[in-house]
PDB file of N, CA, C and O in Angstrom:
ATOM      1  N   MET A   1      69.108-135.220 -10.826  1.00  0.00           N
ATOM      2  CA  MET A   1      68.623-133.874 -10.422  1.00  0.00           C
ATOM      3  C   MET A   1      69.732-132.917 -10.495  1.00  0.00           C
ATOM      4  O   MET A   1      70.793-133.172  -9.926  1.00  0.00           O
ATOM      5  N   ALA A   2      69.557-131.804 -11.174  1.00  0.00           N
ATOM      6  CA  ALA A   2      70.547-130.796 -11.245  1.00  0.00           C
ATOM      7  C   ALA A   2      70.697-129.965  -9.965  1.00  0.00           C
ATOM      8  O   ALA A   2      69.710-129.549  -9.358  1.00  0.00           O
ATOM      9  N   ARG A   3      71.960-129.734  -9.570  1.00  0.00           N
ATOM     10  CA  ARG A   3      72.247-128.920  -8.458  1.00  0.00           C
ATOM     11  C   ARG A   3      72.222-127.441  -8.819  1.00  0.00           C
ATOM     12  O   ARG A   3      72.827-127.002  -9.797  1.00  0.00           O
ATOM     13  N   SER A   4      71.483-126.672  -7.974  1.00  0.00           N
ATOM     14  CA  SER A   4      71.466-125.186  -8.273  1.00  0.00           C
ATOM     15  C   SER A   4      72.547-124.501  -7.561  1.00  0.00           C
ATOM     16  O   SER A   4      72.704-124.667  -6.352  1.00  0.00           O
ATOM     17  N   ASP A   5      73.360-123.673  -8.321  1.00  0.00           N
ATOM     18  CA  ASP A   5      74.379-122.976  -7.774  1.00  0.00           C
ATOM     19  C   ASP A   5      73.929-121.723  -6.958  1.00  0.00           C
ATOM     20  O   ASP A   5      74.695-121.095  -6.227  1.00  0.00           O
ATOM     21  N   ASN A   6      72.763-121.453  -7.130  1.00  0.00           N
ATOM     22  CA  ASN A   6      72.195-120.303  -6.377  1.00  0.00           C
ATOM     23  C   ASN A   6      71.221-120.710  -5.282  1.00  0.00           C
ATOM     24  O   ASN A   6      70.298-119.948  -4.991  1.00  0.00           O
ATOM     25  N   TRP A   7      71.368-121.783  -4.710  1.00  0.00           N
ATOM     26  CA  TRP A   7      70.442-122.222  -3.715  1.00  0.00           C
ATOM     27  C   TRP A   7      70.368-121.318  -2.539  1.00  0.00           C
ATOM     28  O   TRP A   7      69.281-121.108  -2.001  1.00  0.00           O
ATOM     29  N   SER A   8      71.577-120.716  -2.067  1.00  0.00           N
ATOM     30  CA  SER A   8      71.615-119.937  -0.860  1.00  0.00           C
ATOM     31  C   SER A   8      70.787-118.583  -1.189  1.00  0.00           C
ATOM     32  O   SER A   8      70.154-118.016  -0.299  1.00  0.00           O
ATOM     33  N   GLN A   9      70.825-118.121  -2.453  1.00  0.00           N
ATOM     34  CA  GLN A   9      70.053-116.972  -2.795  1.00  0.00           C
ATOM     35  C   GLN A   9      68.612-117.249  -2.678  1.00  0.00           C
ATOM     36  O   GLN A   9      67.855-116.469  -2.100  1.00  0.00           O
ATOM     37  N   LYS A  10      68.212-118.383  -3.235  1.00  0.00           N
ATOM     38  CA  LYS A  10      66.819-118.801  -3.169  1.00  0.00           C
ATOM     39  C   LYS A  10      66.315-118.993  -1.652  1.00  0.00           C
ATOM     40  O   LYS A  10      65.191-118.632  -1.303  1.00  0.00           O
ATOM     41  N   VAL A  11      67.177-119.552  -0.842  1.00  0.00           N
ATOM     42  CA  VAL A  11      66.752-119.635   0.573  1.00  0.00           C
ATOM     43  C   VAL A  11      66.617-118.283   1.105  1.00  0.00           C
ATOM     44  O   VAL A  11      65.603-118.015   1.750  1.00  0.00           O
ATOM     45  N   THR A  12      67.530-117.384   0.910  1.00  0.00           N
ATOM     46  CA  THR A  12      67.459-115.991   1.413  1.00  0.00           C
ATOM     47  C   THR A  12      66.105-115.311   0.898  1.00  0.00           C
ATOM     48  O   THR A  12      65.427-114.634   1.670  1.00  0.00           O
ATOM     49  N   GLU A  13      65.764-115.503  -0.343  1.00  0.00           N
ATOM     50  CA  GLU A  13      64.601-114.833  -0.842  1.00  0.00           C
ATOM     51  C   GLU A  13      63.269-115.457  -0.442  1.00  0.00           C
ATOM     52  O   GLU A  13      62.260-114.758  -0.352  1.00  0.00           O
ATOM     53  N   SER A  14      63.256-116.792  -0.198  1.00  0.00           N
ATOM     54  CA  SER A  14      61.948-117.419  -0.056  1.00  0.00           C
ATOM     55  C   SER A  14      61.711-118.023   1.335  1.00  0.00           C
ATOM     56  O   SER A  14      60.603-118.489   1.601  1.00  0.00           O
ATOM     57  N   SER A  15      62.662-118.033   2.190  1.00  0.00           N
ATOM     58  CA  SER A  15      62.523-118.642   3.449  1.00  0.00           C
ATOM     59  C   SER A  15      61.866-117.551   4.431  1.00  0.00           C
ATOM     60  O   SER A  15      61.524-116.446   4.008  1.00  0.00           O
ATOM     61  N   ASP A  16      61.720-117.926   5.718  1.00  0.00           N
ATOM     62  CA  ASP A  16      61.318-116.947   6.621  1.00  0.00           C
ATOM     63  C   ASP A  16      62.460-116.093   7.048  1.00  0.00           C
ATOM     64  O   ASP A  16      62.681-115.893   8.242  1.00  0.00           O
ATOM     65  N   ALA A  17      63.151-115.613   6.148  1.00  0.00           N
ATOM     66  CA  ALA A  17      64.351-114.764   6.230  1.00  0.00           C
ATOM     67  C   ALA A  17      63.880-113.264   6.267  1.00  0.00           C
ATOM     68  O   ALA A  17      62.687-112.962   6.278  1.00  0.00           O
ATOM     69  N   LEU A  18      64.824-112.418   6.282  1.00  0.00           N
ATOM     70  CA  LEU A  18      64.536-110.985   6.240  1.00  0.00           C
ATOM     71  C   LEU A  18      64.494-110.393   4.796  1.00  0.00           C
ATOM     72  O   LEU A  18      65.157-110.904   3.894  1.00  0.00           O
ATOM     73  N   ASP A  19      63.716-109.328   4.605  1.00  0.00           N
ATOM     74  CA  ASP A  19      63.757-108.669   3.399  1.00  0.00           C
ATOM     75  C   ASP A  19      64.872-107.620   3.473  1.00  0.00           C
ATOM     76  O   ASP A  19      64.782-106.599   4.155  1.00  0.00           O
ATOM     77  N   LEU A  20      65.923-107.944   2.725  1.00  0.00           N
ATOM     78  CA  LEU A  20      67.141-107.223   2.952  1.00  0.00           C
ATOM     79  C   LEU A  20      67.224-106.092   1.943  1.00  0.00           C
ATOM     80  O   LEU A  20      66.695-106.215   0.838  1.00  0.00           O
ATOM     81  N   GLU A  21      67.858-105.024   2.289  1.00  0.00           N
ATOM     82  CA  GLU A  21      68.205-103.890   1.441  1.00  0.00           C
ATOM     83  C   GLU A  21      69.142-104.384   0.277  1.00  0.00           C
ATOM     84  O   GLU A  21      70.141-105.056   0.536  1.00  0.00           O
ATOM     85  N   SER A  22      68.857-104.095  -0.804  1.00  0.00           N
ATOM     86  CA  SER A  22      69.700-104.508  -1.975  1.00  0.00           C
ATOM     87  C   SER A  22      71.162-104.034  -1.830  1.00  0.00           C
ATOM     88  O   SER A  22      71.430-102.844  -1.666  1.00  0.00           O
ATOM     89  N   GLY A  23      72.121-105.026  -1.897  1.00  0.00           N
ATOM     90  CA  GLY A  23      73.522-104.682  -1.814  1.00  0.00           C
ATOM     91  C   GLY A  23      74.057-104.424  -0.420  1.00  0.00           C
ATOM     92  O   GLY A  23      75.155-103.894  -0.255  1.00  0.00           O
ATOM     93  N   VAL A  24      73.260-104.810   0.606  1.00  0.00           N
ATOM     94  CA  VAL A  24      73.602-104.573   2.001  1.00  0.00           C
ATOM     95  C   VAL A  24      74.998-105.032   2.313  1.00  0.00           C
ATOM     96  O   VAL A  24      75.817-104.325   2.900  1.00  0.00           O
ATOM     97  N   PHE A  25      75.225-106.248   1.891  1.00  0.00           N
ATOM     98  CA  PHE A  25      76.568-106.936   2.271  1.00  0.00           C
ATOM     99  C   PHE A  25      77.712-106.312   1.442  1.00  0.00           C
ATOM    100  O   PHE A  25      78.855-106.669   1.728  1.00  0.00           O
ATOM    101  N   SER A  26      77.544-105.479   0.513  1.00  0.00           N
ATOM    102  CA  SER A  26      78.665-104.779  -0.109  1.00  0.00           C
ATOM    103  C   SER A  26      78.847-103.348   0.189  1.00  0.00           C
ATOM    104  O   SER A  26      79.604-102.645  -0.480  1.00  0.00           O
ATOM    105  N   LEU A  27      78.075-102.856   1.311  1.00  0.00           N
ATOM    106  CA  LEU A  27      78.273-101.532   1.753  1.00  0.00           C
ATOM    107  C   LEU A  27      79.666-101.465   2.372  1.00  0.00           C
ATOM    108  O   LEU A  27      80.177-102.454   2.897  1.00  0.00           O
ATOM    109  N   GLU A  28      80.267-100.280   2.300  1.00  0.00           N
ATOM    110  CA  GLU A  28      81.684-100.037   2.698  1.00  0.00           C
ATOM    111  C   GLU A  28      81.806 -99.939   4.267  1.00  0.00           C
ATOM    112  O   GLU A  28      82.810-100.332   4.860  1.00  0.00           O
ATOM    113  N   ASP A  29      80.737 -99.398   4.882  1.00  0.00           N
ATOM    114  CA  ASP A  29      80.841 -99.100   6.309  1.00  0.00           C
ATOM    115  C   ASP A  29      80.121-100.173   7.112  1.00  0.00           C
ATOM    116  O   ASP A  29      78.919-100.387   6.960  1.00  0.00           O
ATOM    117  N   PRO A  30      80.917-100.872   8.008  1.00  0.00           N
ATOM    118  CA  PRO A  30      80.315-101.925   8.775  1.00  0.00           C
ATOM    119  C   PRO A  30      79.075-101.450   9.639  1.00  0.00           C
ATOM    120  O   PRO A  30      78.162-102.240   9.882  1.00  0.00           O
ATOM    121  N   LYS A  31      79.061-100.192  10.081  1.00  0.00           N
ATOM    122  CA  LYS A  31      77.981 -99.713  10.864  1.00  0.00           C
ATOM    123  C   LYS A  31      76.772 -99.588   9.945  1.00  0.00           C
ATOM    124  O   LYS A  31      75.666 -99.900  10.386  1.00  0.00           O
ATOM    125  N   GLU A  32      76.920 -99.131   8.639  1.00  0.00           N
ATOM    126  CA  GLU A  32      75.769 -99.069   7.754  1.00  0.00           C
ATOM    127  C   GLU A  32      75.143-100.448   7.557  1.00  0.00           C
ATOM    128  O   GLU A  32      73.923-100.609   7.515  1.00  0.00           O
ATOM    129  N   ILE A  33      76.042-101.445   7.438  1.00  0.00           N
ATOM    130  CA  ILE A  33      75.580-102.809   7.188  1.00  0.00           C
ATOM    131  C   ILE A  33      74.756-103.204   8.376  1.00  0.00           C
ATOM    132  O   ILE A  33      73.664-103.742   8.193  1.00  0.00           O
ATOM    133  N   ALA A  34      75.214-102.970   9.586  1.00  0.00           N
ATOM    134  CA  ALA A  34      74.578-103.323  10.763  1.00  0.00           C
ATOM    135  C   ALA A  34      73.225-102.595  10.905  1.00  0.00           C
ATOM    136  O   ALA A  34      72.231-103.224  11.271  1.00  0.00           O
ATOM    137  N   MET A  35      73.176-101.321  10.630  1.00  0.00           N
ATOM    138  CA  MET A  35      72.007-100.550  10.718  1.00  0.00           C
ATOM    139  C   MET A  35      70.915-101.018   9.767  1.00  0.00           C
ATOM    140  O   MET A  35      69.729-101.048  10.093  1.00  0.00           O
ATOM    141  N   SER A  36      71.388-101.389   8.549  1.00  0.00           N
ATOM    142  CA  SER A  36      70.420-101.945   7.501  1.00  0.00           C
ATOM    143  C   SER A  36      69.922-103.264   8.046  1.00  0.00           C
ATOM    144  O   SER A  36      68.702-103.427   8.042  1.00  0.00           O
ATOM    145  N   LEU A  37      70.660-104.186   8.492  1.00  0.00           N
ATOM    146  CA  LEU A  37      70.225-105.410   9.004  1.00  0.00           C
ATOM    147  C   LEU A  37      69.268-105.293  10.198  1.00  0.00           C
ATOM    148  O   LEU A  37      68.281-106.013  10.347  1.00  0.00           O
ATOM    149  N   LYS A  38      69.647-104.330  11.023  1.00  0.00           N
ATOM    150  CA  LYS A  38      68.674-104.108  12.233  1.00  0.00           C
ATOM    151  C   LYS A  38      67.382-103.591  11.741  1.00  0.00           C
ATOM    152  O   LYS A  38      66.352-104.073  12.212  1.00  0.00           O
ATOM    153  N   LYS A  39      67.321-102.644  10.827  1.00  0.00           N
ATOM    154  CA  LYS A  39      66.084-102.156  10.283  1.00  0.00           C
ATOM    155  C   LYS A  39      65.329-103.324   9.633  1.00  0.00           C
ATOM    156  O   LYS A  39      64.144-103.508   9.912  1.00  0.00           O
ATOM    157  N   SER A  40      65.951-104.078   8.815  1.00  0.00           N
ATOM    158  CA  SER A  40      65.258-105.162   8.177  1.00  0.00           C
ATOM    159  C   SER A  40      64.656-106.214   9.168  1.00  0.00           C
ATOM    160  O   SER A  40      63.564-106.748   8.971  1.00  0.00           O
ATOM    161  N   ALA A  41      65.410-106.456  10.191  1.00  0.00           N
ATOM    162  CA  ALA A  41      64.930-107.435  11.249  1.00  0.00           C
ATOM    163  C   ALA A  41      63.830-106.891  12.008  1.00  0.00           C
ATOM    164  O   ALA A  41      62.882-107.617  12.305  1.00  0.00           O
ATOM    165  N   GLU A  42      63.877-105.575  12.376  1.00  0.00           N
ATOM    166  CA  GLU A  42      62.762-104.979  13.119  1.00  0.00           C
ATOM    167  C   GLU A  42      61.580-104.731  12.289  1.00  0.00           C
ATOM    168  O   GLU A  42      60.486-104.681  12.849  1.00  0.00           O
ATOM    169  N   ASP A  43      61.666-104.574  11.044  1.00  0.00           N
ATOM    170  CA  ASP A  43      60.549-104.392  10.157  1.00  0.00           C
ATOM    171  C   ASP A  43      59.866-105.690   9.644  1.00  0.00           C
ATOM    172  O   ASP A  43      58.749-105.670   9.129  1.00  0.00           O
ATOM    173  N   SER A  44      60.600-106.822   9.813  1.00  0.00           N
ATOM    174  CA  SER A  44      60.105-108.042   9.190  1.00  0.00           C
ATOM    175  C   SER A  44      58.941-108.635   9.859  1.00  0.00           C
ATOM    176  O   SER A  44      58.874-108.629  11.088  1.00  0.00           O
ATOM    177  N   ASN A  45      58.006-109.155   9.113  1.00  0.00           N
ATOM    178  CA  ASN A  45      56.854-109.834   9.602  1.00  0.00           C
ATOM    179  C   ASN A  45      56.973-111.305   9.403  1.00  0.00           C
ATOM    180  O   ASN A  45      56.095-112.085   9.775  1.00  0.00           O
ATOM    181  N   ARG A  46      58.120-111.688   8.784  1.00  0.00           N
ATOM    182  CA  ARG A  46      58.369-113.174   8.501  1.00  0.00           C
ATOM    183  C   ARG A  46      59.366-113.857   9.536  1.00  0.00           C
ATOM    184  O   ARG A  46      59.373-115.081   9.661  1.00  0.00           O
ATOM    185  N   ARG A  47      60.159-113.080  10.234  1.00  0.00           N
ATOM    186  CA  ARG A  47      61.111-113.680  11.067  1.00  0.00           C
ATOM    187  C   ARG A  47      60.528-114.434  12.206  1.00  0.00           C
ATOM    188  O   ARG A  47      59.471-114.088  12.733  1.00  0.00           O
ATOM    189  N   LYS A  48      61.253-115.515  12.603  1.00  0.00           N
ATOM    190  CA  LYS A  48      60.640-116.315  13.616  1.00  0.00           C
ATOM    191  C   LYS A  48      61.421-116.219  14.969  1.00  0.00           C
ATOM    192  O   LYS A  48      61.016-116.863  15.937  1.00  0.00           O
ATOM    193  N   SER A  49      62.477-115.468  15.051  1.00  0.00           N
ATOM    194  CA  SER A  49      63.090-115.143  16.270  1.00  0.00           C
ATOM    195  C   SER A  49      63.226-113.676  16.503  1.00  0.00           C
ATOM    196  O   SER A  49      62.753-112.851  15.722  1.00  0.00           O
ATOM    197  N   ASP A  50      63.888-113.357  17.606  1.00  0.00           N
ATOM    198  CA  ASP A  50      63.957-111.871  17.895  1.00  0.00           C
ATOM    199  C   ASP A  50      64.834-111.140  16.774  1.00  0.00           C
ATOM    200  O   ASP A  50      65.625-111.759  16.063  1.00  0.00           O
ATOM    201  N   PRO A  51      64.629-109.833  16.690  1.00  0.00           N
ATOM    202  CA  PRO A  51      65.339-109.071  15.615  1.00  0.00           C
ATOM    203  C   PRO A  51      66.829-109.203  15.657  1.00  0.00           C
ATOM    204  O   PRO A  51      67.446-109.344  14.602  1.00  0.00           O
ATOM    205  N   TYR A  52      67.432-109.165  16.786  1.00  0.00           N
ATOM    206  CA  TYR A  52      68.962-109.285  16.924  1.00  0.00           C
ATOM    207  C   TYR A  52      69.307-110.643  16.360  1.00  0.00           C
ATOM    208  O   TYR A  52      70.132-110.715  15.449  1.00  0.00           O
ATOM    209  N   ARG A  53      68.732-111.711  16.840  1.00  0.00           N
ATOM    210  CA  ARG A  53      69.110-113.046  16.409  1.00  0.00           C
ATOM    211  C   ARG A  53      68.872-113.270  14.865  1.00  0.00           C
ATOM    212  O   ARG A  53      69.691-113.916  14.212  1.00  0.00           O
ATOM    213  N   SER A  54      67.778-112.747  14.308  1.00  0.00           N
ATOM    214  CA  SER A  54      67.494-112.775  12.877  1.00  0.00           C
ATOM    215  C   SER A  54      68.553-112.058  12.107  1.00  0.00           C
ATOM    216  O   SER A  54      69.063-112.619  11.137  1.00  0.00           O
ATOM    217  N   ALA A  55      68.920-110.866  12.467  1.00  0.00           N
ATOM    218  CA  ALA A  55      69.877-110.023  11.749  1.00  0.00           C
ATOM    219  C   ALA A  55      71.259-110.748  11.877  1.00  0.00           C
ATOM    220  O   ALA A  55      71.955-110.869  10.868  1.00  0.00           O
ATOM    221  N   MET A  56      71.638-111.187  12.970  1.00  0.00           N
ATOM    222  CA  MET A  56      72.982-111.865  13.168  1.00  0.00           C
ATOM    223  C   MET A  56      73.015-113.079  12.325  1.00  0.00           C
ATOM    224  O   MET A  56      73.999-113.322  11.627  1.00  0.00           O
ATOM    225  N   SER A  57      71.953-113.870  12.361  1.00  0.00           N
ATOM    226  CA  SER A  57      71.810-115.070  11.486  1.00  0.00           C
ATOM    227  C   SER A  57      72.020-114.824  10.013  1.00  0.00           C
ATOM    228  O   SER A  57      72.760-115.545   9.344  1.00  0.00           O
ATOM    229  N   MET A  58      71.364-113.806   9.521  1.00  0.00           N
ATOM    230  CA  MET A  58      71.526-113.484   8.091  1.00  0.00           C
ATOM    231  C   MET A  58      73.020-113.045   7.788  1.00  0.00           C
ATOM    232  O   MET A  58      73.543-113.353   6.717  1.00  0.00           O
ATOM    233  N   LEU A  59      73.650-112.362   8.698  1.00  0.00           N
ATOM    234  CA  LEU A  59      75.013-111.870   8.450  1.00  0.00           C
ATOM    235  C   LEU A  59      75.914-113.129   8.444  1.00  0.00           C
ATOM    236  O   LEU A  59      76.741-113.319   7.553  1.00  0.00           O
ATOM    237  N   THR A  60      75.726-113.953   9.442  1.00  0.00           N
ATOM    238  CA  THR A  60      76.590-115.160   9.466  1.00  0.00           C
ATOM    239  C   THR A  60      76.366-116.070   8.364  1.00  0.00           C
ATOM    240  O   THR A  60      77.308-116.669   7.845  1.00  0.00           O
ATOM    241  N   PHE A  61      75.111-116.212   7.960  1.00  0.00           N
ATOM    242  CA  PHE A  61      74.739-117.054   6.756  1.00  0.00           C
ATOM    243  C   PHE A  61      75.487-116.576   5.571  1.00  0.00           C
ATOM    244  O   PHE A  61      76.093-117.365   4.846  1.00  0.00           O
ATOM    245  N   TYR A  62      75.454-115.178   5.338  1.00  0.00           N
ATOM    246  CA  TYR A  62      76.043-114.699   4.132  1.00  0.00           C
ATOM    247  C   TYR A  62      77.622-114.985   4.179  1.00  0.00           C
ATOM    248  O   TYR A  62      78.228-115.426   3.202  1.00  0.00           O
ATOM    249  N   ILE A  63      78.207-114.703   5.363  1.00  0.00           N
ATOM    250  CA  ILE A  63      79.643-114.882   5.522  1.00  0.00           C
ATOM    251  C   ILE A  63      80.016-116.334   5.228  1.00  0.00           C
ATOM    252  O   ILE A  63      80.965-116.591   4.487  1.00  0.00           O
ATOM    253  N   ASN A  64      79.263-117.301   5.813  1.00  0.00           N
ATOM    254  CA  ASN A  64      79.571-118.653   5.633  1.00  0.00           C
ATOM    255  C   ASN A  64      79.340-119.136   4.200  1.00  0.00           C
ATOM    256  O   ASN A  64      80.106-119.967   3.713  1.00  0.00           O
ATOM    257  N   ARG A  65      78.326-118.650   3.523  1.00  0.00           N
ATOM    258  CA  ARG A  65      77.960-119.075   2.200  1.00  0.00           C
ATOM    259  C   ARG A  65      79.024-118.525   1.139  1.00  0.00           C
ATOM    260  O   ARG A  65      79.417-119.171   0.168  1.00  0.00           O
ATOM    261  N   ALA A  66      79.405-117.296   1.460  1.00  0.00           N
ATOM    262  CA  ALA A  66      80.442-116.612   0.441  1.00  0.00           C
ATOM    263  C   ALA A  66      81.815-117.318   0.705  1.00  0.00           C
ATOM    264  O   ALA A  66      82.612-117.413  -0.228  1.00  0.00           O
ATOM    265  N   GLY A  67      82.087-117.762   1.813  1.00  0.00           N
ATOM    266  CA  GLY A  67      83.301-118.533   2.016  1.00  0.00           C
ATOM    267  C   GLY A  67      84.632-117.917   1.525  1.00  0.00           C
ATOM    268  O   GLY A  67      85.028-116.813   1.896  1.00  0.00           O
ATOM    269  N   LYS A  68      85.262-118.691   0.695  1.00  0.00           N
ATOM    270  CA  LYS A  68      86.490-118.301   0.147  1.00  0.00           C
ATOM    271  C   LYS A  68      86.368-117.265  -0.985  1.00  0.00           C
ATOM    272  O   LYS A  68      87.367-116.697  -1.425  1.00  0.00           O
ATOM    273  N   GLN A  69      85.158-117.034  -1.438  1.00  0.00           N
ATOM    274  CA  GLN A  69      84.995-115.927  -2.399  1.00  0.00           C
ATOM    275  C   GLN A  69      85.065-114.514  -1.842  1.00  0.00           C
ATOM    276  O   GLN A  69      85.157-113.522  -2.566  1.00  0.00           O
ATOM    277  N   LEU A  70      85.019-114.480  -0.579  1.00  0.00           N
ATOM    278  CA  LEU A  70      85.203-113.106   0.136  1.00  0.00           C
ATOM    279  C   LEU A  70      86.683-112.788   0.212  1.00  0.00           C
ATOM    280  O   LEU A  70      87.504-113.630   0.575  1.00  0.00           O
ATOM    281  N   SER A  71      87.000-111.555  -0.137  1.00  0.00           N
ATOM    282  CA  SER A  71      88.341-111.149   0.095  1.00  0.00           C
ATOM    283  C   SER A  71      88.579-110.952   1.594  1.00  0.00           C
ATOM    284  O   SER A  71      87.607-110.945   2.350  1.00  0.00           O
ATOM    285  N   ALA A  72      89.788-110.796   2.050  1.00  0.00           N
ATOM    286  CA  ALA A  72      90.127-110.653   3.454  1.00  0.00           C
ATOM    287  C   ALA A  72      89.431-109.313   3.929  1.00  0.00           C
ATOM    288  O   ALA A  72      88.832-109.237   5.002  1.00  0.00           O
ATOM    289  N   GLU A  73      89.561-108.273   3.047  1.00  0.00           N
ATOM    290  CA  GLU A  73      88.991-107.030   3.409  1.00  0.00           C
ATOM    291  C   GLU A  73      87.473-107.068   3.629  1.00  0.00           C
ATOM    292  O   GLU A  73      86.938-106.496   4.579  1.00  0.00           O
ATOM    293  N   GLN A  74      86.805-107.774   2.698  1.00  0.00           N
ATOM    294  CA  GLN A  74      85.318-107.962   2.819  1.00  0.00           C
ATOM    295  C   GLN A  74      84.995-108.727   4.001  1.00  0.00           C
ATOM    296  O   GLN A  74      84.045-108.362   4.693  1.00  0.00           O
ATOM    297  N   LYS A  75      85.709-109.798   4.330  1.00  0.00           N
ATOM    298  CA  LYS A  75      85.407-110.587   5.609  1.00  0.00           C
ATOM    299  C   LYS A  75      85.582-109.782   6.768  1.00  0.00           C
ATOM    300  O   LYS A  75      84.730-109.800   7.656  1.00  0.00           O
ATOM    301  N   ASP A  76      86.716-109.000   6.856  1.00  0.00           N
ATOM    302  CA  ASP A  76      87.024-108.121   7.971  1.00  0.00           C
ATOM    303  C   ASP A  76      85.812-107.122   8.164  1.00  0.00           C
ATOM    304  O   ASP A  76      85.349-106.933   9.289  1.00  0.00           O
ATOM    305  N   ARG A  77      85.341-106.527   7.118  1.00  0.00           N
ATOM    306  CA  ARG A  77      84.362-105.528   7.169  1.00  0.00           C
ATOM    307  C   ARG A  77      82.996-106.222   7.647  1.00  0.00           C
ATOM    308  O   ARG A  77      82.263-105.629   8.439  1.00  0.00           O
ATOM    309  N   LEU A  78      82.683-107.445   7.166  1.00  0.00           N
ATOM    310  CA  LEU A  78      81.484-108.118   7.665  1.00  0.00           C
ATOM    311  C   LEU A  78      81.665-108.600   9.140  1.00  0.00           C
ATOM    312  O   LEU A  78      80.697-108.596   9.900  1.00  0.00           O
ATOM    313  N   GLU A  79      82.846-108.997   9.529  1.00  0.00           N
ATOM    314  CA  GLU A  79      83.018-109.341  10.911  1.00  0.00           C
ATOM    315  C   GLU A  79      82.842-108.132  11.776  1.00  0.00           C
ATOM    316  O   GLU A  79      82.267-108.210  12.861  1.00  0.00           O
ATOM    317  N   ALA A  80      83.337-107.005  11.302  1.00  0.00           N
ATOM    318  CA  ALA A  80      83.154-105.719  12.094  1.00  0.00           C
ATOM    319  C   ALA A  80      81.681-105.374  12.170  1.00  0.00           C
ATOM    320  O   ALA A  80      81.220-104.787  13.149  1.00  0.00           O
ATOM    321  N   ALA A  81      80.952-105.737  11.141  1.00  0.00           N
ATOM    322  CA  ALA A  81      79.575-105.438  11.170  1.00  0.00           C
ATOM    323  C   ALA A  81      78.779-106.283  12.223  1.00  0.00           C
ATOM    324  O   ALA A  81      77.707-105.897  12.690  1.00  0.00           O
ATOM    325  N   LYS A  82      79.371-107.445  12.557  1.00  0.00           N
ATOM    326  CA  LYS A  82      78.802-108.212  13.691  1.00  0.00           C
ATOM    327  C   LYS A  82      78.994-107.435  14.977  1.00  0.00           C
ATOM    328  O   LYS A  82      78.084-107.373  15.804  1.00  0.00           O
ATOM    329  N   ASP A  83      80.100-106.873  15.149  1.00  0.00           N
ATOM    330  CA  ASP A  83      80.346-106.041  16.417  1.00  0.00           C
ATOM    331  C   ASP A  83      79.490-104.806  16.377  1.00  0.00           C
ATOM    332  O   ASP A  83      78.982-104.432  17.435  1.00  0.00           O
ATOM    333  N   GLU A  84      79.289-104.175  15.341  1.00  0.00           N
ATOM    334  CA  GLU A  84      78.300-103.011  15.189  1.00  0.00           C
ATOM    335  C   GLU A  84      76.875-103.468  15.552  1.00  0.00           C
ATOM    336  O   GLU A  84      76.138-102.761  16.239  1.00  0.00           O
ATOM    337  N   LEU A  85      76.517-104.638  15.085  1.00  0.00           N
ATOM    338  CA  LEU A  85      75.150-105.194  15.255  1.00  0.00           C
ATOM    339  C   LEU A  85      75.019-105.380  16.755  1.00  0.00           C
ATOM    340  O   LEU A  85      74.040-104.894  17.323  1.00  0.00           O
ATOM    341  N   ARG A  86      75.921-106.037  17.420  1.00  0.00           N
ATOM    342  CA  ARG A  86      75.886-106.286  18.820  1.00  0.00           C
ATOM    343  C   ARG A  86      75.684-104.960  19.649  1.00  0.00           C
ATOM    344  O   ARG A  86      74.906-104.906  20.601  1.00  0.00           O
ATOM    345  N   ALA A  87      76.442-103.896  19.215  1.00  0.00           N
ATOM    346  CA  ALA A  87      76.395-102.683  19.877  1.00  0.00           C
ATOM    347  C   ALA A  87      74.994-102.030  19.664  1.00  0.00           C
ATOM    348  O   ALA A  87      74.384-101.542  20.616  1.00  0.00           O
ATOM    349  N   LEU A  88      74.499-102.031  18.394  1.00  0.00           N
ATOM    350  CA  LEU A  88      73.146-101.469  18.124  1.00  0.00           C
ATOM    351  C   LEU A  88      72.078-102.096  18.963  1.00  0.00           C
ATOM    352  O   LEU A  88      71.148-101.425  19.410  1.00  0.00           O
ATOM    353  N   PHE A  89      72.208-103.404  19.183  1.00  0.00           N
ATOM    354  CA  PHE A  89      71.152-104.120  20.042  1.00  0.00           C
ATOM    355  C   PHE A  89      71.558-104.211  21.522  1.00  0.00           C
ATOM    356  O   PHE A  89      70.871-104.862  22.309  1.00  0.00           O
ATOM    357  N   GLY A  90      72.710-103.540  21.919  1.00  0.00           N
ATOM    358  CA  GLY A  90      73.052-103.486  23.364  1.00  0.00           C
ATOM    359  C   GLY A  90      73.549-104.851  23.817  1.00  0.00           C
ATOM    360  O   GLY A  90      73.402-105.161  24.999  1.00  0.00           O
ATOM    361  N   LYS A  91      74.115-105.670  22.981  1.00  0.00           N
ATOM    362  CA  LYS A  91      74.552-106.990  23.334  1.00  0.00           C
ATOM    363  C   LYS A  91      76.045-106.945  23.564  1.00  0.00           C
ATOM    364  O   LYS A  91      76.708-106.060  23.023  1.00  0.00           O
ATOM    365  N   THR A  92      76.594-107.833  24.322  1.00  0.00           N
ATOM    366  CA  THR A  92      77.995-107.911  24.560  1.00  0.00           C
ATOM    367  C   THR A  92      78.502-109.160  24.023  1.00  0.00           C
ATOM    368  O   THR A  92      77.774-110.152  23.986  1.00  0.00           O
ATOM    369  N   ARG A  93      79.770-109.183  23.579  1.00  0.00           N
ATOM    370  CA  ARG A  93      80.297-110.414  23.067  1.00  0.00           C
ATOM    371  C   ARG A  93      80.819-111.269  24.204  1.00  0.00           C
ATOM    372  O   ARG A  93      81.537-110.779  25.076  1.00  0.00           O
ATOM    373  N   LYS A  94      80.486-112.462  24.200  1.00  0.00           N
ATOM    374  CA  LYS A  94      80.932-113.368  25.228  1.00  0.00           C
ATOM    375  C   LYS A  94      82.267-113.990  24.931  1.00  0.00           C
ATOM    376  O   LYS A  94      82.492-114.560  23.863  1.00  0.00           O
ATOM    377  N   ASN A  95      83.112-113.874  25.859  1.00  0.00           N
ATOM    378  CA  ASN A  95      84.537-114.401  25.661  1.00  0.00           C
ATOM    379  C   ASN A  95      84.505-115.975  25.894  1.00  0.00           C
ATOM    380  O   ASN A  95      83.779-116.450  26.768  1.00  0.00           O
ATOM    381  N   PRO A  96      85.257-116.716  25.142  1.00  0.00           N
ATOM    382  CA  PRO A  96      85.186-118.229  25.265  1.00  0.00           C
ATOM    383  C   PRO A  96      85.887-118.592  26.513  1.00  0.00           C
ATOM    384  O   PRO A  96      85.975-119.772  26.852  1.00  0.00           O
TER     385      PRO A  96
END
């Protein structure tokens, strides 16, 4: 059986994931990324958990799947988007 190199894209497109704005993860402003994810999560009829959790899961999924292919700058921007997402949903980060 041949392994698909695009399995994560297929999961994103066909699962009970969010319908994301095209290019959302390559936006320059972390707040714009977070606002787009929030809108997608709130508008989704396919998500199975609350909007915050769905949006954060998609962002984390993308960061984890991109892995070493992300530049340090891109990863920092996406990590900052997590903080922006928390702020938009009124969540606070728990300290370990």
